[in-house]
PQR file of N, CA, C, O and H, with PARSE charges and radii, in Angstrom:
ATOM      1  N   UNK A   1      -3.144  14.391  -9.627 -0.4000 1.5000
ATOM      2  CA  UNK A   1      -4.514  13.866  -9.584 -0.0000 2.0000
ATOM      3  C   UNK A   1      -4.658  13.344  -8.187  0.5500 1.7000
ATOM      4  O   UNK A   1      -3.747  12.701  -7.666 -0.5500 1.4000
ATOM      5  N   UNK A   2      -5.814  13.614  -7.552 -0.4000 1.5000
ATOM      6  CA  UNK A   2      -6.150  13.080  -6.226 -0.0000 2.0000
ATOM      7  C   UNK A   2      -7.234  11.999  -6.342  0.5500 1.7000
ATOM      8  O   UNK A   2      -8.114  12.041  -7.202 -0.5500 1.4000
ATOM      9  H   UNK A   2      -6.554  14.137  -7.975  0.4000 1.0000
ATOM     10  N   UNK A   3      -7.115  11.019  -5.414 -0.4000 1.5000
ATOM     11  CA  UNK A   3      -8.080   9.952  -5.365 -0.0000 2.0000
ATOM     12  C   UNK A   3      -8.643   9.967  -3.955  0.5500 1.7000
ATOM     13  O   UNK A   3      -7.950  10.350  -3.013 -0.5500 1.4000
ATOM     14  H   UNK A   3      -6.401  10.985  -4.716  0.4000 1.0000
ATOM     15  N   UNK A   4      -9.905   9.550  -3.801 -0.4000 1.5000
ATOM     16  CA  UNK A   4     -10.496   9.348  -2.493 -0.0000 2.0000
ATOM     17  C   UNK A   4     -10.676   7.901  -2.236  0.5500 1.7000
ATOM     18  O   UNK A   4     -11.230   7.198  -3.082 -0.5500 1.4000
ATOM     19  H   UNK A   4     -10.468   9.239  -4.567  0.4000 1.0000
ATOM     20  N   UNK A   5     -10.243   7.415  -1.124 -0.4000 1.5000
ATOM     21  CA  UNK A   5     -10.351   5.962  -0.813 -0.0000 2.0000
ATOM     22  C   UNK A   5     -11.371   5.909   0.363  0.5500 1.7000
ATOM     23  O   UNK A   5     -11.211   6.535   1.411 -0.5500 1.4000
ATOM     24  H   UNK A   5      -9.793   7.986  -0.436  0.4000 1.0000
ATOM     25  N   UNK A   6     -12.425   5.111   0.094 -0.4000 1.5000
ATOM     26  CA  UNK A   6     -13.390   4.852   1.134 -0.0000 2.0000
ATOM     27  C   UNK A   6     -13.256   3.510   1.715  0.5500 1.7000
ATOM     28  O   UNK A   6     -13.353   2.519   0.992 -0.5500 1.4000
ATOM     29  H   UNK A   6     -12.555   4.603  -0.758  0.4000 1.0000
ATOM     30  N   UNK A   7     -13.034   3.416   3.011 -0.4000 1.5000
ATOM     31  CA  UNK A   7     -12.792   2.052   3.563 -0.0000 2.0000
ATOM     32  C   UNK A   7     -13.952   1.548   4.406  0.5500 1.7000
ATOM     33  O   UNK A   7     -14.608   2.320   5.105 -0.5500 1.4000
ATOM     34  H   UNK A   7     -12.955   4.222   3.598  0.4000 1.0000
ATOM     35  N   UNK A   8     -14.200   0.232   4.334 -0.4000 1.5000
ATOM     36  CA  UNK A   8     -15.209  -0.361   5.195 -0.0000 2.0000
ATOM     37  C   UNK A   8     -14.621  -0.503   6.580  0.5500 1.7000
ATOM     38  O   UNK A   8     -13.429  -0.260   6.771 -0.5500 1.4000
ATOM     39  H   UNK A   8     -13.667  -0.395   3.766  0.4000 1.0000
ATOM     40  N   UNK A   9     -15.402  -0.878   7.519 -0.4000 1.5000
ATOM     41  CA  UNK A   9     -14.959  -1.009   8.876 -0.0000 2.0000
ATOM     42  C   UNK A   9     -13.957  -2.156   8.957  0.5500 1.7000
ATOM     43  O   UNK A   9     -13.007  -2.046   9.731 -0.5500 1.4000
ATOM     44  H   UNK A   9     -16.370  -1.075   7.365  0.4000 1.0000
ATOM     45  N   UNK A  10     -14.109  -3.271   8.193 -0.4000 1.5000
ATOM     46  CA  UNK A  10     -13.176  -4.379   8.197 -0.0000 2.0000
ATOM     47  C   UNK A  10     -11.837  -3.948   7.692  0.5500 1.7000
ATOM     48  O   UNK A  10     -10.809  -4.246   8.298 -0.5500 1.4000
ATOM     49  H   UNK A  10     -14.881  -3.360   7.564  0.4000 1.0000
ATOM     50  N   UNK A  11     -11.838  -3.212   6.530 -0.4000 1.5000
ATOM     51  CA  UNK A  11     -10.581  -2.732   5.961 -0.0000 2.0000
ATOM     52  C   UNK A  11      -9.917  -1.830   6.975  0.5500 1.7000
ATOM     53  O   UNK A  11      -8.696  -1.871   7.132 -0.5500 1.4000
ATOM     54  H   UNK A  11     -12.674  -2.969   6.038  0.4000 1.0000
ATOM     55  N   UNK A  12     -10.712  -0.994   7.685 -0.4000 1.5000
ATOM     56  CA  UNK A  12     -10.074  -0.070   8.631 -0.0000 2.0000
ATOM     57  C   UNK A  12      -9.296  -0.799   9.729  0.5500 1.7000
ATOM     58  O   UNK A  12      -8.205  -0.384  10.118 -0.5500 1.4000
ATOM     59  H   UNK A  12     -11.703  -0.960   7.558  0.4000 1.0000
ATOM     60  N   UNK A  13      -9.857  -1.845  10.195 -0.4000 1.5000
ATOM     61  CA  UNK A  13      -9.197  -2.610  11.165 -0.0000 2.0000
ATOM     62  C   UNK A  13      -7.926  -3.345  10.586  0.5500 1.7000
ATOM     63  O   UNK A  13      -6.887  -3.424  11.240 -0.5500 1.4000
ATOM     64  H   UNK A  13     -10.744  -2.183   9.879  0.4000 1.0000
ATOM     65  N   UNK A  14      -8.068  -3.878   9.319 -0.4000 1.5000
ATOM     66  CA  UNK A  14      -7.021  -4.634   8.752 -0.0000 2.0000
ATOM     67  C   UNK A  14      -5.752  -3.762   8.419  0.5500 1.7000
ATOM     68  O   UNK A  14      -4.612  -4.183   8.611 -0.5500 1.4000
ATOM     69  H   UNK A  14      -8.912  -3.813   8.787  0.4000 1.0000
ATOM     70  N   UNK A  15      -6.012  -2.604   7.943 -0.4000 1.5000
ATOM     71  CA  UNK A  15      -4.857  -1.714   7.433 -0.0000 2.0000
ATOM     72  C   UNK A  15      -4.380  -0.736   8.486  0.5500 1.7000
ATOM     73  O   UNK A  15      -3.803   0.284   8.108 -0.5500 1.4000
ATOM     74  H   UNK A  15      -6.938  -2.262   7.787  0.4000 1.0000
ATOM     75  N   UNK A  16      -4.574  -0.965   9.785 -0.4000 1.5000
ATOM     76  CA  UNK A  16      -4.169  -0.067  10.849 -0.0000 2.0000
ATOM     77  C   UNK A  16      -2.590  -0.192  10.851  0.5500 1.7000
ATOM     78  O   UNK A  16      -2.056  -1.294  10.726 -0.5500 1.4000
ATOM     79  H   UNK A  16      -5.043  -1.793  10.092  0.4000 1.0000
ATOM     80  N   UNK A  17      -1.896   0.919  10.991 -0.4000 1.5000
ATOM     81  CA  UNK A  17      -0.450   1.019  11.071 -0.0000 2.0000
ATOM     82  C   UNK A  17      -0.010   1.935  12.205  0.5500 1.7000
ATOM     83  O   UNK A  17      -0.833   2.338  13.027 -0.5500 1.4000
ATOM     84  H   UNK A  17      -2.329   1.815  11.093  0.4000 1.0000
ATOM     85  N   UNK A  18       1.217   2.252  12.259 -0.4000 1.5000
ATOM     86  CA  UNK A  18       1.761   3.170  13.307 -0.0000 2.0000
ATOM     87  C   UNK A  18       2.489   4.298  12.545  0.5500 1.7000
ATOM     88  O   UNK A  18       3.285   4.050  11.639 -0.5500 1.4000
ATOM     89  H   UNK A  18       1.886   1.924  11.592  0.4000 1.0000
ATOM     90  N   UNK A  19       2.184   5.541  12.947 -0.4000 1.5000
ATOM     91  CA  UNK A  19       2.890   6.694  12.308 -0.0000 2.0000
ATOM     92  C   UNK A  19       4.245   6.904  13.002  0.5500 1.7000
ATOM     93  O   UNK A  19       4.649   6.141  13.879 -0.5500 1.4000
ATOM     94  H   UNK A  19       1.537   5.743  13.683  0.4000 1.0000
ATOM     95  N   UNK A  20       4.920   7.966  12.569 -0.4000 1.5000
ATOM     96  CA  UNK A  20       6.289   8.145  13.061 -0.0000 2.0000
ATOM     97  C   UNK A  20       6.416   8.225  14.561  0.5500 1.7000
ATOM     98  O   UNK A  20       7.469   7.917  15.120 -0.5500 1.4000
ATOM     99  H   UNK A  20       4.592   8.585  11.856  0.4000 1.0000
ATOM    100  N   UNK A  21       5.311   8.650  15.236 -0.4000 1.5000
ATOM    101  CA  UNK A  21       5.367   8.793  16.663 -0.0000 2.0000
ATOM    102  C   UNK A  21       4.742   7.588  17.358  0.5500 1.7000
ATOM    103  O   UNK A  21       4.397   7.660  18.537 -0.5500 1.4000
ATOM    104  H   UNK A  21       4.456   8.900  14.782  0.4000 1.0000
ATOM    105  N   UNK A  22       4.591   6.460  16.615 -0.4000 1.5000
ATOM    106  CA  UNK A  22       4.153   5.153  17.084 -0.0000 2.0000
ATOM    107  C   UNK A  22       2.658   5.249  17.548  0.5500 1.7000
ATOM    108  O   UNK A  22       2.212   4.521  18.435 -0.5500 1.4000
ATOM    109  H   UNK A  22       4.871   6.402  15.656  0.4000 1.0000
ATOM    110  N   UNK A  23       1.880   6.236  16.864 -0.4000 1.5000
ATOM    111  CA  UNK A  23       0.459   6.219  17.115 -0.0000 2.0000
ATOM    112  C   UNK A  23      -0.278   5.558  16.058  0.5500 1.7000
ATOM    113  O   UNK A  23       0.101   5.641  14.889 -0.5500 1.4000
ATOM    114  H   UNK A  23       2.242   6.827  16.144  0.4000 1.0000
ATOM    115  N   UNK A  24      -1.354   4.879  16.413 -0.4000 1.5000
ATOM    116  CA  UNK A  24      -2.125   4.274  15.448 -0.0000 2.0000
ATOM    117  C   UNK A  24      -2.502   5.113  14.309  0.5500 1.7000
ATOM    118  O   UNK A  24      -2.885   6.258  14.546 -0.5500 1.4000
ATOM    119  H   UNK A  24      -1.662   4.811  17.362  0.4000 1.0000
ATOM    120  N   UNK A  25      -2.441   4.667  13.041 -0.4000 1.5000
ATOM    121  CA  UNK A  25      -2.823   5.525  11.930 -0.0000 2.0000
ATOM    122  C   UNK A  25      -3.218   4.652  10.759  0.5500 1.7000
ATOM    123  O   UNK A  25      -2.433   3.855  10.244 -0.5500 1.4000
ATOM    124  H   UNK A  25      -2.131   3.737  12.848  0.4000 1.0000
ATOM    125  N   UNK A  26      -4.495   4.839  10.349 -0.4000 1.5000
ATOM    126  CA  UNK A  26      -5.036   4.140   9.195 -0.0000 2.0000
ATOM    127  C   UNK A  26      -4.259   4.547   7.919  0.5500 1.7000
ATOM    128  O   UNK A  26      -3.936   3.719   7.067 -0.5500 1.4000
ATOM    129  H   UNK A  26      -5.132   5.486  10.767  0.4000 1.0000
ATOM    130  N   UNK A  27      -3.970   5.894   7.832 -0.4000 1.5000
ATOM    131  CA  UNK A  27      -3.278   6.371   6.696 -0.0000 2.0000
ATOM    132  C   UNK A  27      -1.963   5.696   6.437  0.5500 1.7000
ATOM    133  O   UNK A  27      -1.680   5.241   5.329 -0.5500 1.4000
ATOM    134  H   UNK A  27      -4.232   6.566   8.525  0.4000 1.0000
ATOM    135  N   UNK A  28      -1.163   5.639   7.477 -0.4000 1.5000
ATOM    136  CA  UNK A  28       0.163   4.981   7.442 -0.0000 2.0000
ATOM    137  C   UNK A  28       0.052   3.522   7.053  0.5500 1.7000
ATOM    138  O   UNK A  28       0.749   3.040   6.160 -0.5500 1.4000
ATOM    139  H   UNK A  28      -1.393   6.009   8.377  0.4000 1.0000
ATOM    140  N   UNK A  29      -0.845   2.826   7.746 -0.4000 1.5000
ATOM    141  CA  UNK A  29      -0.930   1.387   7.377 -0.0000 2.0000
ATOM    142  C   UNK A  29      -1.359   1.090   6.038  0.5500 1.7000
ATOM    143  O   UNK A  29      -0.851   0.158   5.414 -0.5500 1.4000
ATOM    144  H   UNK A  29      -1.411   3.217   8.472  0.4000 1.0000
ATOM    145  N   UNK A  30      -2.341   1.885   5.510 -0.4000 1.5000
ATOM    146  CA  UNK A  30      -2.792   1.731   4.120 -0.0000 2.0000
ATOM    147  C   UNK A  30      -1.723   2.148   3.163  0.5500 1.7000
ATOM    148  O   UNK A  30      -1.539   1.515   2.124 -0.5500 1.4000
ATOM    149  H   UNK A  30      -2.754   2.642   6.017  0.4000 1.0000
ATOM    150  N   UNK A  31      -1.006   3.205   3.487 -0.4000 1.5000
ATOM    151  CA  UNK A  31      -0.016   3.639   2.539 -0.0000 2.0000
ATOM    152  C   UNK A  31       1.054   2.530   2.413  0.5500 1.7000
ATOM    153  O   UNK A  31       1.483   2.263   1.291 -0.5500 1.4000
ATOM    154  H   UNK A  31      -1.155   3.720   4.331  0.4000 1.0000
ATOM    155  N   UNK A  32       1.507   1.874   3.493 -0.4000 1.5000
ATOM    156  CA  UNK A  32       2.458   0.768   3.462 -0.0000 2.0000
ATOM    157  C   UNK A  32       1.919  -0.375   2.646  0.5500 1.7000
ATOM    158  O   UNK A  32       2.638  -0.940   1.823 -0.5500 1.4000
ATOM    159  H   UNK A  32       1.159   2.091   4.405  0.4000 1.0000
ATOM    160  N   UNK A  33       0.650  -0.735   2.857 -0.4000 1.5000
ATOM    161  CA  UNK A  33       0.131  -1.795   2.149 -0.0000 2.0000
ATOM    162  C   UNK A  33       0.156  -1.515   0.574  0.5500 1.7000
ATOM    163  O   UNK A  33       0.614  -2.331  -0.226 -0.5500 1.4000
ATOM    164  H   UNK A  33       0.065  -0.276   3.526  0.4000 1.0000
ATOM    165  N   UNK A  34      -0.375  -0.294   0.214 -0.4000 1.5000
ATOM    166  CA  UNK A  34      -0.434  -0.018  -1.151 -0.0000 2.0000
ATOM    167  C   UNK A  34       0.930   0.099  -1.853  0.5500 1.7000
ATOM    168  O   UNK A  34       1.071  -0.311  -3.005 -0.5500 1.4000
ATOM    169  H   UNK A  34      -0.748   0.369   0.864  0.4000 1.0000
ATOM    170  N   UNK A  35       1.945   0.668  -1.146 -0.4000 1.5000
ATOM    171  CA  UNK A  35       3.212   0.753  -1.770 -0.0000 2.0000
ATOM    172  C   UNK A  35       3.822  -0.652  -1.925  0.5500 1.7000
ATOM    173  O   UNK A  35       4.513  -0.927  -2.907 -0.5500 1.4000
ATOM    174  H   UNK A  35       1.830   1.001  -0.210  0.4000 1.0000
ATOM    175  N   UNK A  36       3.559  -1.545  -0.943 -0.4000 1.5000
ATOM    176  CA  UNK A  36       4.059  -2.933  -1.039 -0.0000 2.0000
ATOM    177  C   UNK A  36       3.402  -3.614  -2.184  0.5500 1.7000
ATOM    178  O   UNK A  36       4.072  -4.226  -3.016 -0.5500 1.4000
ATOM    179  H   UNK A  36       2.998  -1.322  -0.145  0.4000 1.0000
ATOM    180  N   UNK A  37       2.049  -3.521  -2.252 -0.4000 1.5000
ATOM    181  CA  UNK A  37       1.293  -4.051  -3.348 -0.0000 2.0000
ATOM    182  C   UNK A  37       1.761  -3.586  -4.752  0.5500 1.7000
ATOM    183  O   UNK A  37       1.930  -4.388  -5.670 -0.5500 1.4000
ATOM    184  H   UNK A  37       1.505  -3.024  -1.576  0.4000 1.0000
ATOM    185  N   UNK A  38       1.950  -2.329  -4.868 -0.4000 1.5000
ATOM    186  CA  UNK A  38       2.393  -1.763  -6.191 -0.0000 2.0000
ATOM    187  C   UNK A  38       3.769  -2.337  -6.580  0.5500 1.7000
ATOM    188  O   UNK A  38       4.000  -2.681  -7.740 -0.5500 1.4000
ATOM    189  H   UNK A  38       1.812  -1.677  -4.122  0.4000 1.0000
ATOM    190  N   UNK A  39       4.691  -2.437  -5.577 -0.4000 1.5000
ATOM    191  CA  UNK A  39       6.011  -2.887  -5.887 -0.0000 2.0000
ATOM    192  C   UNK A  39       6.039  -4.367  -6.234  0.5500 1.7000
ATOM    193  O   UNK A  39       6.853  -4.811  -7.044 -0.5500 1.4000
ATOM    194  H   UNK A  39       4.503  -2.158  -4.635  0.4000 1.0000
ATOM    195  N   UNK A  40       5.116  -5.149  -5.597 -0.4000 1.5000
ATOM    196  CA  UNK A  40       4.910  -6.529  -5.882 -0.0000 2.0000
ATOM    197  C   UNK A  40       4.397  -6.706  -7.344  0.5500 1.7000
ATOM    198  O   UNK A  40       4.867  -7.539  -8.119 -0.5500 1.4000
ATOM    199  H   UNK A  40       4.455  -4.788  -4.940  0.4000 1.0000
ATOM    200  N   UNK A  41       3.404  -5.855  -7.640 -0.4000 1.5000
ATOM    201  CA  UNK A  41       2.810  -5.962  -8.961 -0.0000 2.0000
ATOM    202  C   UNK A  41       3.856  -5.586 -10.060  0.5500 1.7000
ATOM    203  O   UNK A  41       3.897  -6.200 -11.127 -0.5500 1.4000
ATOM    204  H   UNK A  41       3.022  -5.179  -7.010  0.4000 1.0000
ATOM    205  N   UNK A  42       4.667  -4.595  -9.772 -0.4000 1.5000
ATOM    206  CA  UNK A  42       5.717  -4.180 -10.673 -0.0000 2.0000
ATOM    207  C   UNK A  42       6.717  -5.349 -10.942  0.5500 1.7000
ATOM    208  O   UNK A  42       7.065  -5.677 -12.076 -0.5500 1.4000
ATOM    209  H   UNK A  42       4.634  -4.097  -8.906  0.4000 1.0000
ATOM    210  N   UNK A  43       7.129  -5.922  -9.839 -0.4000 1.5000
ATOM    211  CA  UNK A  43       8.099  -7.044  -9.986 -0.0000 2.0000
ATOM    212  C   UNK A  43       7.483  -8.192 -10.770  0.5500 1.7000
ATOM    213  O   UNK A  43       8.131  -8.770 -11.641 -0.5500 1.4000
ATOM    214  H   UNK A  43       6.846  -5.655  -8.917  0.4000 1.0000
ATOM    215  N   UNK A  44       6.291  -8.508 -10.478 -0.4000 1.5000
ATOM    216  CA  UNK A  44       5.644  -9.590 -11.224 -0.0000 2.0000
ATOM    217  C   UNK A  44       5.416  -9.287 -12.691  0.5500 1.7000
ATOM    218  O   UNK A  44       5.569 -10.155 -13.550 -0.5500 1.4000
ATOM    219  H   UNK A  44       5.765  -8.038  -9.770  0.4000 1.0000
ATOM    220  N   UNK A  45       5.070  -8.117 -12.953 -0.4000 1.5000
ATOM    221  CA  UNK A  45       4.857  -7.676 -14.414 -0.0000 2.0000
ATOM    222  C   UNK A  45       6.213  -7.548 -15.056  0.5500 1.7000
ATOM    223  O   UNK A  45       6.341  -7.873 -16.237 -0.5500 1.4000
ATOM    224  H   UNK A  45       4.945  -7.412 -12.255  0.4000 1.0000
ATOM    225  N   UNK A  46       7.161  -7.126 -14.406 -0.4000 1.5000
ATOM    226  CA  UNK A  46       8.530  -6.970 -14.938 -0.0000 2.0000
ATOM    227  C   UNK A  46       9.105  -8.297 -15.276  0.5500 1.7000
ATOM    228  O   UNK A  46       9.754  -8.472 -16.307 -0.5500 1.4000
ATOM    229  H   UNK A  46       7.057  -6.862 -13.447  0.4000 1.0000
ATOM    230  N   UNK A  47       8.851  -9.297 -14.344 -0.4000 1.5000
ATOM    231  CA  UNK A  47       9.499 -10.580 -14.657 -0.0000 2.0000
ATOM    232  C   UNK A  47       8.742 -11.292 -15.788  0.5500 1.7000
ATOM    233  O   UNK A  47       9.338 -12.052 -16.552 -0.5500 1.4000
ATOM    234  H   UNK A  47       8.324  -9.155 -13.506  0.4000 1.0000
ATOM    235  N   UNK A  48       7.444 -11.046 -15.891 -0.4000 1.5000
ATOM    236  CA  UNK A  48       6.781 -11.771 -17.046 -0.0000 2.0000
ATOM    237  C   UNK A  48       6.939 -11.038 -18.361  0.5500 1.7000
ATOM    238  O   UNK A  48       6.785 -11.635 -19.426 -0.5500 1.4000
ATOM    239  H   UNK A  48       6.960 -10.429 -15.271  0.4000 1.0000
ATOM    240  N   UNK A  49       7.232  -9.799 -18.305 -0.4000 1.5000
ATOM    241  CA  UNK A  49       7.419  -9.062 -19.597 -0.0000 2.0000
ATOM    242  C   UNK A  49       8.854  -8.857 -20.057  0.5500 1.7000
ATOM    243  O   UNK A  49       9.118  -8.246 -21.092 -0.5500 1.4000
ATOM    244  H   UNK A  49       7.357  -9.314 -17.440  0.4000 1.0000
ATOM    245  N   UNK A  50       9.796  -9.402 -19.231 -0.4000 1.5000
ATOM    246  CA  UNK A  50      11.213  -9.168 -19.672 -0.0000 2.0000
ATOM    247  C   UNK A  50      11.724  -7.789 -19.356  0.5500 1.7000
ATOM    248  O   UNK A  50      12.769  -7.400 -19.878 -0.5500 1.4000
ATOM    249  H   UNK A  50       9.581  -9.898 -18.390  0.4000 1.0000
ATOM    250  N   UNK A  51      11.051  -7.041 -18.539 -0.4000 1.5000
ATOM    251  CA  UNK A  51      11.434  -5.664 -18.210 -0.0000 2.0000
ATOM    252  C   UNK A  51      12.213  -5.723 -16.934  0.5500 1.7000
ATOM    253  O   UNK A  51      11.855  -6.418 -15.984 -0.5500 1.4000
ATOM    254  H   UNK A  51      10.203  -7.357 -18.114  0.4000 1.0000
ATOM    255  N   UNK A  52      13.319  -4.957 -16.935 -0.4000 1.5000
ATOM    256  CA  UNK A  52      14.018  -4.858 -15.629 -0.0000 2.0000
ATOM    257  C   UNK A  52      14.003  -3.411 -15.122  0.5500 1.7000
ATOM    258  O   UNK A  52      13.967  -2.462 -15.905 -0.5500 1.4000
ATOM    259  H   UNK A  52      13.610  -4.392 -17.708  0.4000 1.0000
ATOM    260  N   UNK A  53      14.031  -3.274 -13.840 -0.4000 1.5000
ATOM    261  CA  UNK A  53      14.096  -1.870 -13.275 -0.0000 2.0000
ATOM    262  C   UNK A  53      15.502  -1.550 -12.927  0.5500 1.7000
ATOM    263  O   UNK A  53      16.292  -2.428 -12.580 -0.5500 1.4000
ATOM    264  H   UNK A  53      14.061  -4.045 -13.204  0.4000 1.0000
ATOM    265  N   UNK A  54      15.809  -0.321 -13.016 -0.4000 1.5000
ATOM    266  CA  UNK A  54      17.231   0.075 -12.694 -0.0000 2.0000
ATOM    267  C   UNK A  54      17.312   0.697 -11.311  0.5500 1.7000
ATOM    268  O   UNK A  54      18.394   1.085 -10.870 -0.5500 1.4000
ATOM    269  H   UNK A  54      15.167   0.392 -13.298  0.4000 1.0000
TER
END
């Protein structure tokens, strides 16, 4: 399933990252942010629900 993410100008500036060649990349910065947020949410949910990840 594919999703389309539309960013405001403010978000575009905030989620700027660097790609493998050290070039500015909104996709890289946003991907890092989302993967970090998801892992944080998982650890918070897991700790409150008694679930552990292997």
